[in-house]
N, C-alpha and C positions, 0 to 999 in steps of 0.2 A: 301678282298683279300690281301694271305699271299706270300710270293714270297716262290721258295724254289731253296734249295742249295741241289749240287749229291754230295755226300761224296767222289763217286772217281773221282771227277773234279776235287774237294780240293786238292786229296793227287798226280794229274798229269799224270789220265788216261786221253789221248784225246778226244777218244769216249765213252758214257755214253749206256752200255746197257740195256733197261728197262726192269724186270720180273714181273710178278703178285707177289712174293712168298715175293717182297723188301718193304720194310718198309719206314713211315715218324714219325720221333723224334720234336718235337714240340718244339722250341728251343723260349727263351722268357727274354728280359732283358732291364728296365728303359722303359716299352713303345712300344719297336718295336719289334717285331716277325719274326721268318721265319720256315720255314720249311725245315729239313735235309733229302734226301733220303738216305738211307741207302741196303745194303742190307738184313741185319737182327739185332733183336736186340735178344742178348741172354739173359741176365740178368741184373738188377740195380743191383747194390753195390754200398756201405757208401765206403767215400773216406776215404784212409788210406794212407798219404803222404809216398812215396818214393822215390827211385833214380831211374834215368831213368834205363833203362836194357843197358846191355853192347851193343855198337855198335850203340849206339842210337843216330842220328845225331838231331841237334835241329831245330827247326819248327815254321816258326810264327804263326801256328794256336794249338800248345798244349800250355799249363798253367800252368802246371804240369805232372805229374805223383803218380798212387796209385797205391796199392797193391802188399805187401810183395813179395808173389809168385809168383804171373803172373803181374806184371808191366803194369796199361793201362794207355795213353795217355788219360789226361785231356783236355777238348775241350777247347779252348779260343774263350766262346759265344759270348761277346761283339765285336770282331776282325770277327767271321762268319758273326753276324748283321750286319756288316759293309761293307762287300761284297756282299751280297743281295739286299741292297742297290741301 
């Protein structure tokens, strides 16, 4: 069995609605694993360190930012796995 973490709940949604087109991403680190349920996965991109975008507020689950043109949050996987326990 693998725990499931809902991305919408992690960002403060009070209710999560499941849809057939949603996807799951396997997170793993140090022998622990969980599935992250997301609305969609658009692409997998290489990490390119970047400054946070203007107006971004610090979040417990954001480890860093990546991508100069369109900064994306890099998820703190060990932190999410600790929540999934």
